C-alpha positions in Angstrom: 105.6 96.9 92.1 103.7 95.7 89.0 106.1 94.7 86.2 104.3 92.5 83.8 100.7 91.5 83.4 98.4 89.8 80.9 94.6 90.0 80.5 92.7 86.8 80.4 89.5 86.3 78.4 87.7 84.9 81.4 87.0 85.4 85.1 88.9 83.6 87.8 92.5 82.5 88.1 95.0 81.5 85.4 96.0 78.0 84.2 99.5 76.7 84.0 99.5 77.2 80.3 98.5 80.9 80.8 101.0 81.7 83.5 104.1 80.1 81.8 104.3 82.7 78.9 104.1 85.6 81.4 107.0 84.2 83.5 109.0 83.5 80.3 108.6 87.2 79.4 110.0 88.1 82.8 113.0 85.8 82.5 113.8 87.2 79.0 113.8 90.7 80.4 115.4 90.3 83.8 117.1 86.8 83.7 116.7 83.9 86.2 119.1 85.5 88.7 116.4 88.2 89.4 114.2 85.6 90.9 115.0 84.7 94.6 111.8 82.7 94.8 108.2 82.7 93.5 105.6 83.0 96.3 102.2 81.4 95.5 98.9 81.1 97.2 96.9 77.8 97.3 95.2 78.2 93.9 98.6 77.9 92.2 99.1 74.3 93.5 99.5 72.1 90.4 102.0 69.3 89.6 102.7 70.5 86.1 103.5 74.0 87.4 105.9 72.8 90.0 107.6 70.5 87.5 108.0 73.5 85.1 109.5 75.6 87.8 112.0 72.9 88.8 112.9 72.2 85.2 113.9 75.9 84.9 115.7 75.9 88.3 113.3 78.5 89.8 112.8 78.5 93.5 109.3 78.6 95.0 107.2 78.9 98.1 103.8 77.4 97.7 101.0 77.3 100.3 99.0 74.1 100.3 95.3 73.5 101.1 94.4 71.4 104.1 93.3 68.6 101.8 96.5 68.4 99.7 98.4 65.2 100.3 102.0 65.1 101.4 103.9 62.0 102.3 104.1 61.1 106.0 107.1 59.7 107.8 106.4 56.3 106.3 106.1 57.7 102.8 102.3 57.4 102.5 100.3 60.3 100.9 98.4 61.9 103.7 96.1 65.0 103.8 97.9 67.9 105.3 95.0 68.3 107.8 95.8 64.9 109.4 99.5 65.6 109.5 98.9 68.9 111.4 96.3 67.5 113.8 98.7 67.5 116.7 99.7 71.1 116.4 98.7 73.5 119.1 97.7 77.1 118.3 100.8 79.1 117.4 102.9 75.9 117.1 105.1 75.5 114.0 107.1 72.6 112.7 109.4 71.8 109.7 109.4 68.5 107.9 111.5 67.2 105.1 112.2 65.9 102.7 108.6 64.9 101.8 106.9 64.0 98.6 104.3 66.2 96.9 103.0 64.9 93.6 106.2 62.9 93.2 108.3 66.0 93.8 110.7 66.2 96.8 110.0 69.3 99.0 110.6 70.8 102.4 107.5 71.5 104.4 106.9 74.2 107.0 103.6 74.3 109.0 102.0 76.7 111.4 98.6 76.6 113.2 97.6 80.2 113.6 96.4 81.2 117.0 92.7 82.1 117.2 93.3 85.8 117.8 95.4 86.0 114.7 92.8 84.7 112.3 89.5 85.5 114.0 88.9 88.7 112.0 89.9 87.2 108.7 87.9 84.1 109.2 84.8 86.1 110.2 85.1 88.2 107.0 85.6 85.1 104.9 82.6 83.3 106.5 80.4 86.4 105.9 81.3 86.1 102.2 80.9 82.3 102.2 84.6 81.6 101.4 85.9 80.2 104.7 86.8 76.6 104.8 87.9 74.2 107.7 91.6 74.2 107.8 92.1 77.9 106.9 93.9 78.3 110.2 96.7 76.1 108.9 99.6 77.7 107.0 101.5 74.9 105.2 104.2 76.1 102.9 106.5 73.9 100.7 109.7 74.7 98.9 112.3 72.7 97.0 114.9 70.7 99.0 118.2 72.4 99.2 121.1 70.6 101.0 123.1 73.8 101.2 120.6 76.1 103.0 117.5 75.9 105.2 115.4 78.9 104.4 112.6 80.1 106.6 109.7 79.1 104.3 107.0 80.7 106.5 108.9 84.0 106.6 109.5 83.9 102.9 105.8 83.2 102.2 104.7 86.2 104.4 106.3 88.5 101.8 103.5 87.4 99.4 101.1 89.6 101.4 102.5 92.6 99.5 100.6 91.3 96.5 97.3 91.6 98.4 98.3 95.1 99.5 99.0 96.0 95.9 95.5 94.7 94.8 93.9 96.8 97.5 95.9 99.9 96.4 94.8 99.4 92.8 91.2 98.9 93.8 89.1 99.9 96.9 91.9 101.3 99.0 93.5 103.5 96.4 92.8 104.1 92.7 89.3 102.4 92.7 90.0 100.6 89.4 86.5 98.9 89.4 84.7 102.2 89.0 86.3 102.9 85.6 84.0 100.4 83.8 86.5 99.6 81.1 86.6 95.9 81.8 84.7 95.3 78.6 87.5 96.8 76.5 90.7 94.7 77.1 93.1 97.1 75.2 91.9 100.1 77.2 92.2 98.2 80.5 95.7 97.0 79.7 96.8 100.6 79.0 95.1 101.7 82.2 97.0 99.1 84.2 100.2 100.4 82.8 99.3 103.9 84.0 98.3 102.6 87.4 101.6 100.7 87.7 103.5 104.0 87.3 101.2 105.8 89.6 101.5 103.1 92.3 105.3 103.2 92.1 105.3 107.0 92.3 102.9 107.0 95.4 104.8 104.2 97.2 108.2 105.8 96.7 106.8 109.2 97.8 105.3 107.5 100.9 108.8 106.2 101.8 110.3 109.6 101.4 107.6 111.3 103.4 107.9 108.8 106.2 111.6 109.4 106.4 111.9 113.2 105.8 108.5 114.8 106.7 106.4 112.7 109.1 106.1 109.0 109.8 102.7 107.3 109.5 100.7 107.2 112.7 101.1 103.8 114.4 97.9 102.0 115.5 98.7 100.1 118.7 95.4 98.2 118.7 96.1 96.6 115.3 99.9 96.5 115.7 100.6 98.3 112.4 100.7 101.7 110.7 97.3 103.4 110.4 98.2 104.1 106.8 100.3 102.1 104.4 103.3 103.8 102.8 101.4 103.8 99.5 98.4 105.6 101.1 100.8 107.9 102.9 102.4 108.9 99.7 99.2 109.1 97.7 97.6 111.5 100.2 100.8 113.6 100.2 100.7 113.9 96.4 97.0 114.7 96.3 97.7 117.5 98.8 100.4 118.9 96.6 98.4 118.6 93.4 95.0 119.4 94.7 95.2 121.0 98.2 92.3 120.0 100.4 91.3 117.0 98.3 93.0 114.4 100.5 91.8 113.9 104.1 94.6 113.6 106.7 
């Protein structure tokens, strides 16, 4: 669920200096105990950012690029691609402790099987975004002598963020079609409205799946044909404007 956001005066991702105030706002409102860990994709990899998280005792799961350097068994900085060269498809390993930018981390690695990433890779190649090594999933987290978390399973939870983006845009509310991107204040208020609408639709989808009808399962894709969000949104549309939502 969207809780906090800030609009940047530029395109692309945020810098360390821009994301720290947002997380500080969250900590003031909810406290550090509300954070089990922070899951981050590859563009969030930065030494200063991990140092800030460690200084504030915040747990993290960070995916690395294939060219990031992690220490090998001899302590030598080595590209992740070389460290994973021996992995067969679907093979996973765990290493630790290792050094990343002088920070001690645990490392979990997985080479995705071809059938698991073929569709994604084809889509990324069509858009010119695919890179060698995208089939490698390398996730690091802080060393903890008292527990051995499943870093890969934890990182998978980050996919909910991508699902949220889809719900706000092309697969749900179609945010891009509003054409208010040139007015930051209006866009920020609109995001607040969409955050409430998303929470309403998602919770409705959970209720409908439990009490009315479960979403249809697609055996070919191995998942529901509709997300819980879409299930709830269609149900609400049917109640508020009968015939507007296709089943």
